[in-house]
N, C-alpha and C positions, 0 to 999 in steps of 0.2 A: 600873943600874935604869933603865927608860924614862921619859919626862915622865910618862905616865900613871901609872906607879907612883909618881913624885915626887908628884903631886897628889894621889893617894889618900893616901901617907904624911904630906904636910903638913895635910891634912884631919884626919888621926887626931891631930895634936899642936897642932890648934886653930887652925892658919892656915886657915879654911875656904876651899874653892873647889869649888862645887858646879853644880848645875844645877838650871833650873826649866823644867817641863813646861806648857805651856799648854794646857788641855782636852784634847780626843781620848778615845779608848779604848783598844782594844786596842795600836794602834801605841804610845801613851804608855804603856801597861804595860810593852810590853817595853822602851822606851827606859829606863824606871825600873829594871828589872830587869838590863839591860847596864851599866850604870854604877853599880846601887847594889852589886852583887857584886863591882865592882872597889873598892869602899871611897868611892865618890864620893856625897856627899850630894844627895839628889834632892827637891825641893819639888814639890808638884801644886797649880796653881791654875785650878780650873774652876768654869765656871757650869751644867754640865748633867750629863754622863756620871761616874758615881762610882766607876767600874770600878778604876780604878787606886790610889783612895785606900785600898783594902785591902789592897794590896801592902806587905810588910813592908820593901821598899827604898825605899818614899816615906817620908822622916822626919817631914814635916808636909803636911797636906793644907787647903787654904785655898778658900772662895769668894769670888766676886768678882762686879760687876754682868755681866761678860762683855766680850766685845772690842768690840761696837757702843756700848757706853755711852760716852757724850761724855766722860767723865772716866777713861777706861779707863787711858789713858797716865800719868796723875798718880798713880792707884792703884798702878800697879805700880812707879812712880819713888819714891814716898813707902815702900812696902815695901822696896825695895832700902835705901834710905837707914837707915830705922828698924831693919831687921835686919840692917845690915853686910852686904849682898850684893853688893857692888861684885865686878865681874869674873866674876859667875855666868854661866853658858852658858845662854842662853834658846832652848828648842824650841818651836815652833808644832805642835799636834797637831791642828789641823782646819781647814778653808778661812779660815773667819771669822777665826782666830788668825793665820793665816798673811798675810791681808789687814793685821789690824792692826798687826803687826810690822812690815811692808814699809813702810806707809805713815808709821810714826812711827820711822822708823830713826834719824835723827838723835838724837830724844829718847831713846828706850831705850838708844841706844848709850852713852851720857853714864853709864850705869850697869851695864850688862848686856854680857856679850861675845854678839855676834849672829851666828848661823850661817844667818840667813835674807838672802839679797839685798835690796838697796832695790826700791822699787816699779816704777823704771824698767825692771826685768828681770822682777821677779816678776809684771806685769801679763800677758807674754805667756803666762803659764802659766793665770794665774787667770781671764783672759776668755778665752773659748772663740773667740770671734769673732777676737779677736787672735791665739789661738794658731794657727787656720786660715789666717789671714794671712799669718804666718811661715811655716806649714809649706808653702803655696803658693809664696812665694818662693824656697824652698830645695829645691823639687821634690819634697817627701815626700808620699806618697800619702796622700788622705784621702776620706772619703764625700762624696758630693756633698750641699752643706748650703747652705740658702736663709735668708734673715731676713726674714720677711713683716712689714711694717708695718700691715696691714690684712687684714681678711677676702679683699678682691679680690687681693692677692697669691697668695693659695692656690690660684687656679686655674690659675697659670703656674710652678707648681714643677718641671714636667718631670721628675717621679719616679713610680715605679709605688708602689703600697701593697704592703707596709706599709712606713710610714714612723716616725719617732720625733720627738716634740716636746722640746725639752731645753733648759733655763734656759742662757743664756750665762755666767752668773754666779751665784754661791751668795751672795746679799747679805743674805738673810734667812730665817727657817724658815716654811715653808707647805707645803700640800700639794705643790704642783710642784716645790718645791726640794728636799724631804726624798725625792721620788720617784726625782729624779735625771732620769728620762726617762719619758715617757708613750708606749707603742706605740700607733698608731692603723691602722686595717685599711681605711677607709671614707672616702669625703668628707664624709659626713654627721658623722661622729665627728670628722672633723678640724676641722670649723667649730666645734663644739660644744667641743672640747677647746681648740682656739686661742683662743676666747673666755672659757673658764676661766682659762687661762693669763695672758691678757693683765691680765684682773682682778687676778690676783694680783701679778705682776712687772712689767707694761708691754710694750708691744710691741718696745721695743729691747732686751728682755732674753730673747726668743724666738728659737730657731732651730730649722730643720724639716730633718731628715737622714735620709737612705735608711738603710734598715735592712739593713745586710750579712747575708747569710744565714749560718746555723751559730750553734752553741751556745756553750758556755763553753769547749770545746776548741779553738775558733777564734781565742781570745784569748790576747794574750800581753802581757808587760810587759818594758821596762827598767827595772832599779832600780840607785841608784848613791849615792854621794858623790863631788861633785866639786869641784876647787878652782882658782879662777881659769882656767877655761876648759879644765881637763883631768880625766878621770876618775879618783880614787883607788883606789875599791873598786866594782865593777860584776858585776851577773848578768843574766840573761835568766830569766822564769819565764812558765810556761805554765798557765793557769787548768784544771785538769783536772776541777772539777765546780762548780757555783755553785748559788745559791737566789735566787729559781726557776730551775729547769733549763733554760728556754729564752730567757729574757730578765732575767738574774740581775742583781743590783745589788749582791750580796755574794759574794766568792769562799769557798769552803770546803775546797777541795784544790788545793794550787798547787805545782808542781815546778820545780827548776832546770833547764834546759836549755842546750845551744848553739844561737844562731841568730844567725848573723853578719848577718844582711840587717837585723833588728830594732834590733842594736846599732850599726849603721852609721846607719841613719836617725835614731834617738835622740840619738847623737853628735853628727850632723850640725845638729840642732836646738839643742842645749845649747850646742855651739861657737860658735854665731854669736851667742850671749848673753854669752860669755865666763862661763859658769854657774859659781857655788860653792853647795855646800849640799846638802842632800838631795832626792831626785828619783826618782819614778816616772812611767813615760811609757807609756800603754796603747794598744795596736795591735790591730787584729782582720785576720786573713787572709782575704781576699775571693777565694776560688775561682774567680769568674768570670773574673778577669784576673790571678792570680796574685800578688798585692801584699798587703803589710802595710799598712794604713791606721791614721793617728794618730787616737785617739780624745779621749785625755786628757793632761793633763800636771799631775803634783801635786808642788808643790815644798814638801813638808812630809811629816811621817810617816804612813805607810799602815798598812793593816789587818794585812798580812801581813810587813811587816818583818822580822819574827823568822827567817824563811827564811834572810835573809844569815847570819845567825851558824851555823847548819846547814851551809851551803854554804862555809864558811870566811870570810865576809866579813861582820863585825859592824858594821853600819851606825853605829849610836850610838856605838861606841867609836872607830870611824875619825872619825867627825866629832867628837868629843871632843878627840882627839888634834890634829887641825888646831887647834882652837880653842885649844888649849894652845901652839900655835905649834910643833909638832914637825913635821919633814918625814917624810913616811910613803910608802914605797915603794907603788906602785901593786898592787891585788889584783883577781883575777878569781876569782869564785865557782865551785865545781865543780858540774857536772851532777849530777842523780839525787838532789838532797837535796829534801825536801819538807814541807810546812806545812801541819796540819789544824786546822780550826776544828770541833772533833767534834759539837756538839749539833746545829748548823745542817748540818753535812754529812750526818748522819744523816737529817734530814727529806729533804736533796736526794736521798740516795742511793734513799731508799724511792721516792720520784717517779720517779727513773730506773728503779727495778726494775719498777715499775707500769706503766712506759712501754715495757718490754721491751728497756732500753737498757744495762743493769747486771744483772750477775748475782751473788747472793748470795757466792760464791765470790771473784768478783773484787773485790767491795767490801771482804772480808776481808782480800785480798792488798793492797789501797790500804793499808788501817790498818798493816799489818805494816811497811810502807815508809816511813812518816810518820816525820819526822827533827826535826820542832819541832811545838809546839802553839799554838793561839791563847790560850788562856787559863791552863791547868793547867801547874803546876810543882811538882815535889816539895819543894824549897825554899821555895815561896811560894805554898800552895794556897788561901789566902782568896779571891783575886778568883774562881776558880771556883765558889766558894759561890753567890756572887751573878750571875754570868753567865747562868744559864739563866734566873731570873725576870726578870733587864732584859730578855733578848732576848725572852721571851714578851711581855712588856708592849710592847715595840716593834713585834712582829710582831703584836700585837693591835690597836695604834693604826694601823698601815698599813692593815690590812683594813678597819678602821671607816672611815678615810679614802676606801679605795677603793670601798667600798660606798656612801658617802655622794656620791663622785664618779659612780658608774655611776647613783645616782638623779637626779642633777643632771644627766646625760647624757639619761636616758629621757624627763626632764621638757623639756630643750631639744628633743629630737626631736617632741616631741608638737607637733601642730597648733594653732595660734592662733584 
């Protein structure tokens, strides 16, 4: 029996060894299912999204003040001591959870088994300014990026419109951070959007980046589990569809492919950090110069992490085995597997059809090829029952925020 099996057997006998998932949504749900199906106890500790709490594989769901609370570390440590959770594996499910675990590495490590690197490594993924600097040192292609400190700096960007404004870090929840990026098509809008972003996050946390032409089909990701500077399980994925369709923040259909150029660039970045843990690195293909340009590094669970198991690389299980001290032979995911977020993909596909970019027959064929689902599972159906209303609420909230932003922009453009 493998050590993974030994751990599950020990749990059944009362020698509890389990996992705690902090926050997150679809990625955290997949972690719970992967481990729970192997008999490993899973607890969820969250301050916002309740999606994973309805899973039959989450034995206990707890709310807490959240990773930004000043007593967050004390809360988790006290929980671990009170409930005898010594040695339980801690998985961060969101950017804020990642930052919290990395910055409290020593304290949390006295109780839990951590699969997140300490802050000296995580900061190169968490902060896009640092990520871009490291990529430049390694010769990894990236979009042209500027970090304006004032309105005056916006006149010397050296970029053609459209451009995008992005937060360099996701330190708190607001309209700018939640949107992930704002598209800007002219100088007047750039000035107004910059003022809005600066009021929300400050000048030091704003970046302006060229918008690489192309839709979701030009976006690729390297997803993996690494252990002390070497890949243990990995795959490359392509974003087949997204929502919104031209400037998407949500993948709706993702497929595994072979793409050595993306794999090599990602491996170069991670090797420079002697990285350990779960990671997803996003790239976009720039047809203007034929390069794959790095966009983001996510050193925690990601939405479509379930594609891994469908492609033969169950990232959660591999990470658990490493945490348990097992020696794991490296695995590479097979190409041709796909992951589908059905409710949002339906909306994205309808937009694609209206734009004349997708036929109904091609859409149905893509559904037949899907290997993994974002939410629904026959053995765990309840999360799917709340996903649609949750998604509807979030979409409505984003639209309201965008409408308020558009109103503010119009007001800012009016002569005084």
